[in-house]
C-alpha positions in Angstrom: 70.7 -42.0 -8.3 69.7 -44.9 -6.0 66.3 -44.8 -4.5 66.4 -43.3 -1.0 69.6 -41.3 -1.6 69.1 -37.6 -1.1 70.3 -35.3 -3.8 72.6 -33.1 -1.7 72.7 -30.4 -4.3 69.1 -29.5 -3.5 69.7 -28.8 0.2 72.0 -26.7 2.5 72.3 -26.9 6.3 69.9 -24.8 8.3 71.9 -21.6 8.0 71.5 -20.1 11.4 72.2 -23.5 13.1 75.3 -23.9 10.9 76.6 -20.4 11.6 76.0 -20.8 15.4 78.1 -24.0 15.3 80.9 -22.4 13.2 81.3 -19.0 15.0 79.1 -19.0 18.1 80.8 -16.0 19.8 81.0 -13.7 16.8 78.6 -10.8 16.9 75.5 -11.3 14.7 73.5 -8.2 15.5 74.6 -4.9 16.9 71.9 -2.3 17.5 72.3 1.4 17.2 72.5 1.8 21.0 75.5 -0.6 21.1 73.6 -3.7 22.3 75.1 -6.8 20.7 74.0 -10.4 20.2 76.3 -13.2 19.2 75.3 -15.9 16.7 74.9 -18.4 19.6 72.5 -16.0 21.3 70.6 -15.3 18.1 70.2 -19.0 17.5 69.0 -19.6 21.1 66.5 -16.7 20.8 65.2 -17.7 17.4 64.6 -21.3 18.6 62.7 -19.9 21.6 60.6 -17.8 19.2 60.0 -20.9 17.0 58.7 -22.7 20.1 56.3 -19.8 20.7 55.2 -19.7 17.1 54.6 -23.5 17.2 52.3 -23.0 20.2 50.0 -20.6 18.2 49.8 -23.2 15.4 52.3 -22.2 12.8 53.4 -25.2 10.6 55.6 -25.9 7.6 54.4 -24.1 4.5 52.1 -21.6 6.3 52.1 -18.0 5.1 52.8 -15.7 8.0 52.5 -11.9 7.6 55.1 -9.9 9.5 54.6 -6.2 10.1 57.6 -4.7 11.8 60.2 -1.9 11.9 63.9 -3.0 12.0 64.4 -4.6 15.4 66.0 -7.6 17.1 62.4 -9.0 17.5 61.9 -8.9 13.8 65.2 -10.7 13.2 64.4 -13.5 15.6 60.9 -13.8 14.1 62.3 -14.2 10.6 64.8 -16.8 11.6 62.2 -18.6 13.8 60.0 -19.0 10.7 62.8 -20.6 8.9 63.1 -23.2 11.6 59.4 -24.0 11.1 59.8 -23.8 7.3 56.9 -21.3 7.2 56.9 -18.5 4.6 57.4 -14.9 5.8 55.2 -12.4 4.0 57.1 -9.2 4.8 54.9 -6.1 4.9 55.9 -2.5 4.2 55.1 -0.5 7.4 54.5 2.6 5.3 51.4 1.2 3.7 47.8 2.0 4.6 45.4 -0.4 6.2 43.7 -0.9 2.9 46.9 -1.7 1.1 47.9 -4.2 3.9 44.5 -5.8 3.8 45.0 -6.6 0.1 48.4 -8.1 0.5 47.6 -10.2 3.6 44.5 -11.6 1.9 46.2 -12.1 -1.5 49.1 -14.0 0.1 46.7 -16.4 1.9 48.2 -15.5 5.3 46.8 -17.3 8.3 48.5 -15.3 11.0 49.9 -11.7 11.3 52.8 -11.1 13.7 53.4 -7.4 14.4 55.5 -4.9 16.2 53.4 -3.3 19.0 54.1 0.2 17.6 51.7 -0.7 14.8 48.8 -1.8 17.0 46.6 1.1 15.8 47.3 0.3 12.2 46.6 -3.4 12.7 43.2 -2.6 14.2 42.3 -0.8 11.0 43.0 -3.8 8.8 40.0 -5.6 7.4 40.9 -9.2 8.2 39.2 -12.4 7.2 37.8 -14.3 10.1 40.4 -17.0 9.7 43.4 -14.7 10.2 44.7 -14.3 13.8 47.0 -11.5 15.0 49.8 -11.6 17.7 52.0 -8.8 18.8 55.6 -9.4 19.6 54.8 -8.6 23.3 52.0 -11.1 23.3 54.4 -13.7 21.8 56.9 -13.2 24.6 54.2 -14.3 27.2 53.8 -17.7 25.7 55.5 -20.8 27.2 56.1 -22.4 23.8 56.0 -25.9 22.5 59.1 -27.9 22.0 60.2 -27.9 18.3 62.0 -30.7 16.5 63.2 -29.0 13.3 64.9 -30.3 10.3 68.6 -29.5 10.0 68.5 -29.0 6.3 66.8 -26.3 4.1 65.4 -27.2 0.7 66.8 -24.7 -1.8 63.6 -24.7 -3.8 61.3 -24.0 -0.9 59.9 -20.4 -0.6 61.2 -18.5 2.4 59.8 -15.0 1.7 57.0 -13.3 -0.2 57.6 -9.6 -0.8 55.0 -7.5 -2.7 55.9 -5.2 -5.5 53.5 -3.1 -7.6 52.8 -3.8 -11.2 51.8 -1.7 -14.2 48.2 -2.9 -13.7 48.2 -1.2 -10.3 47.7 -4.4 -8.3 50.7 -5.4 -6.2 52.2 -8.9 -6.9 53.8 -11.2 -4.3 57.3 -12.1 -5.4 58.2 -15.6 -4.2 61.9 -16.0 -3.2 63.4 -19.3 -2.2 66.2 -20.2 0.1 68.2 -20.9 -3.1 67.5 -17.4 -4.4 68.7 -15.7 -1.2 71.7 -18.1 -1.0 72.9 -17.3 -4.5 72.3 -13.6 -4.1 74.6 -13.7 -1.1 77.3 -15.7 -2.9 77.1 -13.5 -6.0 77.6 -10.4 -3.9 80.6 -11.8 -2.1 82.2 -12.8 -5.4 82.0 -9.2 -6.6 82.6 -7.2 -3.4 84.9 -9.7 -1.7 84.6 -10.9 1.9 86.9 -9.7 4.6 87.1 -11.1 8.1 86.6 -7.7 9.7 83.5 -6.8 7.6 80.6 -5.1 9.4 77.5 -4.3 7.3 75.2 -1.5 8.4 71.5 -2.0 7.6 69.3 1.1 7.8 67.2 0.0 4.8 64.0 -1.7 6.1 64.3 -5.5 6.4 60.9 -5.9 4.7 62.6 -4.6 1.5 64.8 -7.1 -0.4 67.7 -4.7 -0.1 67.5 -4.8 3.7 66.5 -8.5 4.0 69.5 -9.6 1.8 71.9 -8.0 4.4 70.3 -10.2 7.1 70.9 -13.3 5.1 74.5 -12.3 4.1 75.3 -11.9 7.8 74.4 -15.5 8.5 76.1 -16.9 5.4 79.3 -14.8 5.7 79.5 -14.8 9.5 79.7 -11.1 9.8 77.9 -8.6 12.1 75.0 -6.4 11.1 74.8 -3.0 12.6 71.0 -2.8 12.6 69.3 0.6 12.7 65.5 1.0 13.1 65.6 3.7 10.4 68.1 5.9 8.6 69.7 8.8 10.4 72.6 10.4 8.5 74.2 11.4 11.8 73.9 7.9 13.4 75.2 6.1 10.3 78.0 8.6 10.0 79.1 8.0 13.6 79.0 4.2 13.0 81.3 4.5 10.0 83.7 6.9 11.7 83.9 5.3 15.1 82.6 1.7 15.1 84.5 0.1 12.2 81.5 -0.3 9.8 82.9 -1.5 6.5 79.8 -1.5 4.3 76.6 0.4 4.1 73.6 -0.1 1.7 72.0 3.2 0.7 69.8 4.9 -1.9 70.7 8.3 -3.4 68.8 10.4 -0.8 70.6 8.6 2.0 74.0 9.1 0.3 73.3 12.8 0.0 72.6 13.1 3.7 75.9 11.2 4.5 77.9 13.5 2.2 76.5 16.5 4.1 77.5 14.9 7.4 81.0 14.1 6.1 81.6 17.7 5.2 85.4 18.3 4.6 86.4 15.0 6.4 87.1 11.6 4.9 86.0 8.2 6.0 88.5 5.9 7.8 90.3 3.2 5.7 88.2 0.6 7.4 85.2 1.7 5.3 85.3 0.0 2.0 81.9 0.0 0.3 78.9 2.3 -0.1 76.5 0.1 -2.0 74.1 2.3 -3.9 70.8 1.1 -5.2 67.4 2.5 -6.0 68.4 4.2 -9.3 71.6 5.8 -10.7 73.4 8.6 -8.9 73.9 12.0 -10.5 77.2 13.0 -12.0 77.7 15.8 -9.4 77.1 13.3 -6.5 79.6 10.8 -8.0 82.2 13.5 -8.5 81.8 14.6 -4.9 82.2 11.0 -3.7 85.3 10.6 -5.8 86.8 13.9 -4.4 86.1 12.7 -0.8 87.3 9.1 -1.5 83.9 7.6 -0.8 83.9 4.1 -2.3 80.5 4.0 -4.1 79.4 0.8 -5.9 76.3 1.4 -8.0 73.9 -1.5 -8.5 70.9 -2.6 -10.5 68.4 -5.1 -9.2 64.9 -5.7 -8.0 62.8 -7.7 -5.7 62.4 -10.4 -8.4 66.2 -10.9 -8.5 66.7 -11.1 -4.7 68.6 -7.8 -4.7 71.5 -6.8 -6.9 72.3 -8.6 -10.2 74.5 -5.9 -11.7 77.1 -3.8 -9.8 79.8 -1.3 -10.9 83.2 -1.1 -9.3 84.3 2.0 -7.5 87.1 2.5 -10.0 84.7 2.5 -13.0 82.0 4.8 -11.5 83.3 8.0 -13.1 84.8 6.4 -16.2 81.4 4.7 -16.9 79.2 7.5 -15.5 75.5 6.4 -15.4 76.3 2.7 -15.8 75.0 0.2 -13.3 78.1 -2.0 -14.0 78.5 -5.6 -15.2 76.4 -8.6 -14.4 77.5 -10.5 -11.3 79.3 -13.9 -11.9 76.3 -16.3 -11.9 74.1 -13.8 -13.8 73.3 -13.8 -17.6 72.0 -10.6 -19.1 70.7 -9.8 -22.6 69.1 -6.8 -24.3 66.2 -7.8 -26.5 63.8 -6.2 -28.9 60.9 -8.1 -30.5 62.3 -11.3 -28.9 65.7 -10.8 -30.7 69.0 -10.0 -29.0 70.1 -6.6 -30.2 73.7 -5.5 -30.9 76.0 -3.6 -28.5 74.8 0.0 -28.0 71.2 -0.6 -29.1 68.5 -0.1 -26.5 66.0 -2.8 -25.7 64.4 -4.6 -22.8 66.7 -5.9 -20.1 66.3 -9.6 -19.4 68.3 -11.6 -16.8 68.8 -15.2 -15.8 70.4 -16.7 -12.8 69.9 -18.7 -9.6 68.7 -15.6 -7.7 65.8 -14.9 -10.0 62.3 -15.6 -8.5 60.4 -18.7 -9.4 57.4 -16.5 -10.0 54.7 -14.3 -8.5 52.3 -15.9 -6.1 49.0 -16.9 -7.7 49.9 -15.0 -10.9 50.2 -17.8 -13.5 49.4 -15.7 -16.5 51.9 -13.0 -15.4 54.5 -15.7 -14.8 54.1 -17.1 -18.3 54.6 -13.6 -19.7 57.4 -12.5 -17.4 59.6 -15.6 -17.1 60.5 -17.8 -20.1 63.1 -20.6 -19.8 64.4 -19.0 -16.7 64.8 -15.5 -18.3 63.1 -12.7 -16.4 61.7 -9.9 -18.5 62.4 -6.9 -16.3 60.4 -4.4 -18.3 63.3 -2.1 -17.9 64.9 -0.5 -21.0 68.7 -0.3 -21.4 71.7 -1.1 -23.4 75.2 -2.6 -23.0 78.3 -0.9 -24.2 81.3 -2.4 -26.0 82.9 -3.3 -22.6 79.8 -5.0 -21.3 78.6 -2.3 -19.0 74.8 -1.9 -18.5 73.1 1.4 -18.8 69.5 1.6 -17.6 67.5 4.1 -19.6 64.0 3.7 -18.2 62.8 1.9 -15.1 59.8 -0.1 -16.3 58.8 2.7 -18.6 56.4 4.6 -16.3 57.9 3.8 -13.0 58.5 6.7 -10.6 61.4 6.2 -8.1 60.9 8.5 -5.1 63.6 8.3 -2.4 64.4 4.8 -3.5 60.8 3.6 -3.3 58.9 2.4 -6.4 55.7 4.3 -7.3 53.6 2.9 -10.1 51.3 5.5 -11.8 48.6 2.9 -12.4 48.2 2.2 -8.7 47.9 5.9 -7.8 45.5 6.5 -10.7 43.3 3.7 -9.5 42.9 5.3 -6.1 42.3 8.8 -7.6 39.5 7.5 -9.8 37.6 6.3 -6.8 37.3 9.8 -5.3 33.9 11.3 -5.9 34.1 14.1 -8.5 37.1 12.8 -10.4 36.3 11.5 -13.9 39.8 10.7 -15.0 43.4 10.8 -13.7 46.9 10.5 -15.0 50.1 10.3 -12.9 53.8 10.9 -13.9 57.1 11.6 -12.1 58.6 15.0 -11.8 62.3 15.5 -11.1 63.1 16.6 -7.5 66.4 17.5 -6.0 65.7 15.8 -2.7 63.7 12.6 -3.7 64.9 12.1 -7.2 61.3 12.1 -8.4 57.9 12.9 -6.9 54.5 11.8 -8.2 52.4 14.4 -9.9 48.7 14.0 -10.8 46.6 15.4 -13.6 42.9 15.4 -12.8 39.7 15.7 -14.9 36.8 16.5 -12.5 33.1 17.1 -12.8 32.8 18.7 -9.4 33.9 22.3 -9.5 34.1 22.4 -5.7 36.7 19.6 -5.5 40.0 21.0 -4.2 43.6 19.9 -4.3 43.7 19.5 -0.5 40.6 17.2 -0.6 42.2 15.0 -3.2 45.5 14.8 -1.3 43.7 14.0 2.0 41.7 11.2 0.3 44.9 9.7 -1.0 46.6 9.8 2.4 44.1 7.4 3.8 44.7 4.8 1.1 48.3 5.2 -0.2 51.7 5.2 1.5 53.0 8.7 2.0 55.6 8.5 -0.8 52.8 7.5 -3.3 50.6 10.5 -2.6 50.8 13.1 -5.4 52.9 16.1 -4.4 51.4 18.3 -7.1 47.9 18.2 -8.6 46.9 19.9 -11.9 43.3 20.2 -13.2 42.8 19.6 -16.9 39.9 19.4 -19.3 40.9 16.0 -20.6 43.9 13.6 -20.6 45.8 13.0 -23.8 45.1 9.4 -24.9 45.9 7.4 -28.1 43.4 5.4 -30.1 43.7 2.5 -27.6 42.8 5.0 -24.8 46.2 4.7 -23.3 47.5 7.8 -21.6 50.2 9.6 -23.5 52.4 10.4 -20.6 54.9 12.2 -22.8 52.3 14.9 -23.4 51.6 15.2 -19.6 55.3 16.0 -19.1 54.8 18.9 -21.5 52.1 20.3 -19.2 54.4 20.3 -16.1 55.2 23.7 -14.6 59.0 24.3 -14.5 
């Protein structure tokens, strides 16, 4: 290539600018109360927000923490950061101040932007002196500085950092690029198809990759998002029945609520996809969906893969009960054991490769070397592929607890439990639960006979998100461990009360 000539394969047009030029009058965001914003309006509001962000000193490459519920303000903030080419560190609003302090500090954030409903929580965060905070209301009072932004996005540039817990108990920041999100959107459309009348409802939080990916698909596809602050089975049901929503992303607990709302009725023909993540659905649930004609598409993915990388078609859901489906078009998938690809039907670790796979965890070089090799991501999940190429996930990262679609890592909960005075040792496992899929259960060795279950739970509530707090606590004389002092969790399961 001649010197000075740009390699166009490494860039794409600024996606919101491009979409506003292509279909300015098309609805971009429709809120649960019916308020709608076109792509032209969204572009104008995001540019205005970028001017305000520039005034407070945000520049290209800065890491900016965002703490917000689903809202139009959150959407404009995210897009404004792309105009400035800053990195959005999206924070889980369900975390405690202690958990947020770690993530904001670990990600080297310089500014925290937050929804005013979280003002009390923000005041509890232990900030470094160099971090400044601005609420969305405060931002709106700013005049703003004129911004001259680049009209291209570098596909290799990081756009988001989202934290996910690890088996060591310390969350890790997953770096996702413009290219990762672009290819995730393209992969999804190649599988699910793209219809002119599509409307995608987002009740999953935008700070999760499952919710954020919908926001990006909307801009790339040019389709409306029906944005809900949080999940309400009744509100989502009404949207599907009356407002021509074609696609909804859910986890199992959300789908269960929607089935109860649906009752003996059926969805209109305009509804074509219930995209189900967060773990496989039960046979009884899939059978109920089939009876009612609910078009369920099960998926497998994670933050590290920018959302789904494997999806099953509606027509295969019952025939391949328990399968997550086949890899999406740009995705390669292998099952390996001891670094050797195993035959069909043999279980091993799931590894995946594709343009939507993260470039690595932020400031975790050793973990990156162990987790990503020649572009192949070692998921830590165990599964097998059948003779037709369908993936079956057997174990989510071995000890992972999935409660209501949220990931709970035992090591993180155990780390908090062991800091409670009077606790000598702690072990955590998941217990099956009809409502949440699984709930965390703790086994405690204590040296304080006066320590109660209520005291332990209350201590956890101040430091862990609600879904991570143990729902049951058992006192034991000692935890079963092997010669390497690793907890034998299979023996803890034997101690569970039925």
